[in-house]
N, C-alpha and C positions, 0 to 999 in steps of 0.2 A: 606599374603595378609592381609592386616593391614584394622583397623578399619577403619582407613581413609573410602578406596575404601567400604569400605564394606555399607556404612549410602548413598551412592553416588546414588543417583535415575537417570536412564538411561533413558533420552527423548528420546522420537521416531522423527526419518528426519522426518518435513514435507513434506506431498506433493507441497505445492504451498511456495512461499515466497513473499510475500509480504511490498515492500518498498515505506512513502508515502515522499514525500518531504516537509519538514518544515520548509526551509531556511528562515530564517526572515534578512531582509536587509532595511538600515531606506527609508524613507517618500521618494517617489521624485527620489530612484535611479533607475537608466536609464534601468536597467531589470527587477526591482519590486523584487516580491518575491510570491513563493508560500501561506509564511505568511497572504500578506496583500492580500491573493483569495479568504481563509478562509479552508485552512488546517487542521486547529485545528477539526476545525466541522468533517474535512474525518477522520482524525485520530482517533478523538473520537466513530465516526458511526460502522466505522470498529469492535474498542475494542468492543463496545455495542453487534454487533451482534456476536463475534466469540465467545466470552461468553455466549452470549444469549442463541447460540448456540452449545456450547458444543465445539465447532472448536480446542481446543488449540494443537490438537496432529495433525491434516492434515495440518490448516496454520498457520507460522507466520508473526506476524508484527512486524515493524520493522520503527524507523522514520528515517530519513535520511536528509545529507543536499541535497543543489540544485545537481540533477541530468538533466542540461540544458536546455531547452526549456521552460526559466522562464516566455514567453506570452503563455504558453499552464494552466499555474495553476488554480490550483492543480492538482500535479502531482504524478499519482499512479505508480509506475511500477511492474511487474507479473514475478516469476522466477516457473517454467525453462526456462515457453515460451520466458521469454525477449520482454512483451509486456506490453506499455505507455501509461494511459491514461490522460483523459487531459482535464482539463477544467472545471470536478466534483461540481457536488452538494450535496447534503447528501443520496439522495432518488438513486442515482450511486452508493451507497454503496451495497445496498440489489441488486440490478439488478448484479455488480458484482460477489460478492459472488455465488446467486443462477444462475446463467449464466456459468461464468467461474470458477472460482473455485470447486463450487462442481460440475458443470455439464460438466464441459472440451469446452466450448464453448464461446471463446472469445468474446468482448462488441462490435462489428461493429463499431459503432456507437458514440461511446465511445475513441475508440481506436485515438492516438495521429497521425496526416497524415503520412505516412512513410515518406515524403519528410523531415520530422521534425526529426524523429529517425526510 
């Protein structure tokens, strides 16, 4: 084995992967965007909570472009379940982390309706 591979730190596979839409469109765009709905605050809150709870090995966090239901922004998608949350507020992040990501029970009242996702 060469020295390059000896220096690589293997990261464990996370149990959950959270995608936060950070799509930004011009003001007045007919679809709107998660950026105009406050996605930056949601992304920051996920980052802060994951760091404060030292959950780096359990939860991966990725910002994404548009995931589709722009009218439901800010949107968050959790895998491996494929559950989408919408119209989130900063306080919803702690609920999602505690109840879904750590507790295994999706937060039904925050989920995007089935006819949309």
